[in-house]
C-alpha positions in Angstrom: -14.9 -18.3 25.8 -16.3 -20.6 23.1 -14.7 -22.1 20.0 -16.2 -19.6 17.6 -14.6 -16.7 19.5 -11.2 -18.4 19.5 -11.5 -19.2 15.8 -12.6 -15.6 15.0 -9.6 -14.1 17.0 -7.2 -16.6 15.3 -8.5 -15.7 11.8 -8.3 -12.0 12.5 -4.8 -12.4 13.8 -3.6 -14.1 10.6 -5.5 -11.7 8.4 -3.9 -8.7 10.1 -0.4 -10.2 10.1 -0.7 -10.9 6.3 -2.2 -7.4 5.6 0.5 -5.6 7.6 3.4 -7.5 6.1 2.1 -7.7 2.5 3.4 -4.3 1.2 6.9 -5.0 2.5 7.0 -8.5 1.3 5.7 -7.7 -2.2 8.2 -4.8 -2.6 11.1 -7.0 -1.4 10.1 -9.8 -3.8 9.8 -7.4 -6.8 13.1 -5.6 -6.0 14.8 -9.0 -5.5 13.6 -10.2 -8.9 14.7 -7.0 -10.5 18.2 -7.2 -8.9 18.6 -10.8 -10.0 17.6 -9.9 -13.5 20.0 -7.0 -13.5 22.8 -9.1 -12.2 22.1 -11.8 -14.8 22.0 -9.3 -17.7 25.1 -7.4 -16.7 27.0 -10.5 -15.4 27.7 -8.7 -12.1 28.3 -11.2 -9.3 28.2 -8.9 -6.4 25.9 -10.3 -3.6 25.6 -7.0 -1.8 23.9 -5.3 -4.8 20.6 -7.1 -4.3 20.7 -6.7 -0.6 21.4 -3.0 -0.7 18.5 -2.5 -3.2 16.1 -4.5 -1.0 17.0 -2.7 2.2 16.5 0.7 0.5 13.2 -0.4 -1.1 11.9 -1.9 2.2 12.9 1.3 4.0 11.0 3.5 1.6 8.0 1.1 1.7 7.9 1.4 5.5 8.1 5.1 5.3 5.3 5.3 2.8 3.0 2.6 4.3 4.1 2.9 7.9 1.1 5.0 9.0 -1.4 2.7 7.4 0.4 -0.4 8.9 0.3 1.2 12.4 -3.4 2.1 11.9 -4.2 -1.5 11.1 -2.2 -2.8 14.1 -4.0 -0.3 16.4 -7.4 -1.3 15.0 -6.6 -5.0 15.7 -5.3 -4.3 19.2 -8.5 -2.3 20.0 -10.6 -5.1 18.7 -8.7 -7.7 20.9 -9.0 -5.5 24.0 -12.8 -5.1 23.3 -13.0 -8.9 23.1 -11.1 -9.2 26.4 -13.5 -6.7 28.0 -16.6 -8.5 26.9 -15.2 -11.9 28.0 -14.6 -10.7 31.6 -18.1 -9.4 32.0 
């Protein structure tokens, strides 16, 4: 295995990790900002409000994007196994 192959696999690993986690992280960030703004405007100091909203939003996001996320992970896994197969030959 040469350096180019290792760098390609490392790059694809990071790209796939970012791609799979992006929808959940973006939704959690947006809902967190919305909850903080809502708490600031209404002077509500309940810490669980933001957490409950984030958990619900992340759950819905995983339900909506879960199939796509699984497809991306399976595609990456297939690519890695293909690389392993060509390296052993």
